C-alpha positions as CSV (number, residue, x, y, z in Angstrom):
1,M,-100.1,248.7,44.2
2,T,-97.5,250.3,46.1
3,R,-94.0,248.8,46.8
4,R,-94.8,247.0,50.0
5,T,-97.4,245.3,48.7
6,A,-96.3,244.3,45.4
7,L,-95.7,240.4,44.8
8,T,-92.8,239.1,44.0
9,S,-91.4,235.9,43.3
10,T,-90.3,233.5,46.2
11,T,-87.2,232.0,44.5
12,R,-84.2,235.2,46.6
13,L,-86.3,234.5,50.2
14,E,-86.1,230.5,49.6
15,A,-82.0,230.8,48.6
16,F,-81.3,233.1,51.8
17,S,-84.1,230.8,54.2
18,D,-81.5,228.0,52.5
19,G,-78.5,229.6,53.7
20,V,-79.6,230.4,57.5
21,F,-80.4,227.7,57.7
22,A,-77.3,225.6,56.4
23,I,-75.3,228.2,59.2
24,A,-77.4,227.4,61.8
25,I,-77.2,223.3,61.5
26,T,-73.6,223.9,60.6
27,L,-72.9,225.9,63.3
28,L,-73.8,223.2,66.3
29,V,-71.4,220.8,65.9
30,L,-69.0,223.7,67.2
31,E,-70.1,222.9,70.0
32,I,-68.8,220.2,70.4
33,R,-65.2,220.6,71.6
34,V,-62.6,218.0,71.4
35,P,-60.9,217.4,74.9
36,P,-57.8,219.2,75.8
37,I,-54.3,216.7,75.7
38,Q,-54.0,217.3,79.7
39,A,-56.8,215.9,80.5
40,T,-56.1,212.9,78.4
41,A,-52.7,211.9,79.7
42,N,-53.8,207.9,78.2
43,G,-56.4,205.7,75.4
44,R,-58.3,205.2,78.4
45,E,-59.0,208.7,79.8
46,L,-59.6,210.2,76.2
47,V,-62.5,207.0,76.1
48,T,-64.1,208.7,79.1
49,A,-63.9,212.1,78.1
50,L,-65.2,211.2,74.8
51,R,-67.8,209.4,77.0
52,E,-68.6,212.9,79.2
53,L,-69.6,214.7,76.0
54,W,-72.8,212.7,75.4
55,P,-74.8,216.3,77.0
56,S,-73.0,218.1,73.6
57,Y,-74.1,215.3,71.5
58,L,-77.8,215.1,72.7
59,G,-78.1,218.7,72.3
60,Y,-76.6,218.4,68.9
61,L,-78.4,215.7,67.5
62,I,-81.4,216.8,69.3
63,S,-81.5,220.1,67.8
64,F,-79.8,219.2,64.3
65,V,-82.5,216.7,63.3
66,T,-85.2,219.6,64.4
67,L,-83.4,222.0,62.0
68,G,-83.2,219.6,59.1
69,I,-87.4,218.8,59.5
70,M,-87.8,222.5,59.6
71,W,-86.0,223.2,56.6
72,A,-87.4,220.2,54.5
73,N,-91.1,221.3,56.0
74,H,-90.4,224.8,54.8
75,H,-88.4,224.1,51.7
76,S,-92.1,222.2,51.1
77,M,-94.4,225.0,51.6
78,F,-93.3,227.0,48.4
79,R,-94.9,223.9,47.1
80,Y,-98.1,225.9,47.7
81,V,-96.8,229.6,48.5
82,H,-95.9,231.2,45.1
83,R,-95.8,234.5,45.4
84,S,-94.2,237.0,48.3
85,N,-94.5,240.5,49.3
86,F,-93.0,242.7,52.0
87,H,-94.5,241.9,54.9
88,F,-94.3,237.8,54.4
89,L,-90.3,238.9,54.1
90,L,-90.3,240.3,57.2
91,I,-92.2,237.8,59.0
92,N,-89.5,234.9,57.6
93,V,-86.5,237.1,58.6
94,L,-88.0,237.2,62.4
95,F,-88.2,233.4,62.0
96,L,-85.1,233.0,60.4
97,M,-83.2,234.8,63.4
98,F,-84.6,232.2,65.9
99,I,-83.2,229.5,63.6
100,S,-79.6,231.5,63.5
101,F,-80.0,231.2,67.6
102,L,-81.0,228.1,68.4
103,P,-76.6,227.1,68.4
104,F,-76.8,229.1,71.7
105,P,-79.4,227.3,73.8
106,T,-78.4,224.1,72.4
107,A,-74.6,224.6,74.3
108,L,-76.0,226.3,77.1
109,L,-78.1,222.6,77.2
110,A,-74.8,221.0,76.6
111,T,-73.2,222.5,79.5
112,Y,-75.9,222.8,82.3
113,L,-77.1,219.5,81.4
114,P,-75.3,217.6,83.7
115,V,-75.6,220.1,86.4
116,P,-78.1,220.1,89.0
117,D,-78.6,223.5,89.8
118,G,-78.5,224.5,86.2
119,R,-80.1,221.8,84.0
120,Q,-84.0,222.7,85.3
121,A,-83.1,226.6,83.6
122,A,-81.2,225.6,80.8
123,T,-83.6,222.9,79.5
124,A,-86.4,225.3,80.2
125,F,-85.0,227.6,78.1
126,Y,-84.0,225.4,75.4
127,S,-87.7,224.0,75.2
128,A,-88.9,228.3,75.0
129,V,-86.5,229.3,72.5
130,L,-88.2,226.0,69.7
131,F,-91.1,227.2,70.8
132,V,-90.5,231.1,69.7
133,I,-89.4,228.8,66.3
134,A,-92.3,227.1,66.2
135,L,-94.6,229.7,66.5
136,G,-92.5,231.8,63.9
137,F,-92.8,228.7,61.5
138,N,-96.4,229.1,61.6
139,A,-96.8,232.7,61.6
140,V,-94.9,232.9,57.5
141,W,-97.3,229.9,56.8
142,R,-100.3,231.2,58.4
143,Y,-99.7,234.3,56.9
144,A,-99.1,233.4,53.4
145,V,-102.3,230.7,53.6
146,H,-104.9,233.4,54.8
147,G,-107.6,233.9,52.5
148,D,-105.2,232.7,49.7
149,R,-102.7,235.6,49.9
150,L,-99.6,234.0,48.5
151,L,-100.9,231.0,48.0
152,D,-100.1,228.8,44.1
153,P,-103.9,229.6,42.3
154,A,-103.7,226.0,41.7
155,A,-103.1,224.6,45.6
156,D,-105.0,221.9,47.1
157,R,-107.1,223.7,49.8
158,E,-107.8,220.9,51.4
159,A,-104.4,219.7,51.5
160,V,-103.6,223.4,52.6
161,K,-106.1,223.2,55.8
162,T,-104.9,219.7,56.9
163,I,-101.1,221.0,57.2
164,S,-102.3,224.1,58.9
165,R,-103.4,221.9,61.6
166,R,-100.2,219.6,61.6
167,Y,-98.6,223.0,62.2
168,L,-99.8,223.4,65.3
169,I,-98.7,220.4,66.7
170,G,-95.1,221.9,66.6
171,P,-95.7,224.9,69.2
172,T,-97.9,222.6,71.4
173,A,-95.3,220.0,72.1
174,Y,-93.1,222.5,72.7
175,G,-95.3,224.9,75.2
176,V,-95.2,221.3,76.8
177,A,-91.6,220.5,77.3
178,F,-91.1,224.0,78.4
179,G,-93.7,223.4,81.2
180,L,-92.0,219.9,81.8
181,A,-88.6,221.2,82.5
182,F,-90.0,223.0,85.6
183,V,-91.4,219.3,87.0
184,N,-88.8,216.5,85.3
185,V,-85.9,217.8,83.1
186,W,-85.8,214.1,81.6
187,A,-89.4,214.2,80.9
188,S,-89.3,217.7,79.2
189,L,-85.9,216.2,77.2
190,A,-88.2,213.2,76.4
191,V,-90.9,215.2,74.9
192,H,-88.2,216.7,72.5
193,G,-86.4,212.9,71.7
194,I,-89.9,212.1,70.7
195,L,-91.0,214.9,68.5
196,T,-87.9,214.6,66.5
197,G,-88.7,211.2,66.2
198,L,-91.9,211.5,64.9
199,F,-90.5,214.2,62.7
200,L,-88.8,211.7,61.0
201,V,-92.0,209.3,59.3
202,P,-92.5,210.5,56.1
203,E,-95.7,212.6,55.7
204,H,-97.3,209.9,54.1
205,R,-96.7,207.2,57.2
206,G,-97.7,209.6,59.5
207,W,-100.0,212.4,61.2
208,L,-97.0,214.6,62.4
209,S,-95.2,217.6,60.3
210,S,-92.5,218.6,61.8
211,G,-91.7,222.1,63.9
212,A,-94.2,224.4,62.9
């Protein structure tokens, strides 16, 4: 067996992935900026300035919940996937590249959502990035389970098939959100909101599994 196809433990892959998720999810809050003192002469103006940051709060909420659920599902993935190889590592790194990119479209959405001429493009771009992230998540999972390539020999194959079907929801829904952005920005954001709400439902109580 060659070096590139040798099977190894997933321990380092999981630790690296957890670190990338942690950094990306922390960077989200840095886009919520403190209003400048010059713009807030008194307490009432400060309250108004804080209220006007609602696009930043919205972007933070959607992205934080989405990343959090994706992390939870990525973590749960390794209840079934017990081995790794060179190609699996590369696919996972590509997925993490887009995870670490998400703070940028989140900031873009927060900046341009109040701007009528810019909100459509910002929402479409945000949805497109999440669509690509969901595809990446699917690629990680499907590479591992294809032909039982990296699965734990004791893994429940019916559960694996069910998870594979559920993970198709993410790309489909984000694709819909992307298309809706060109028709109605608020409808597109509503899809994101509905998804994040559904993703919060424990798996044993619902039929959705996040992001992927």
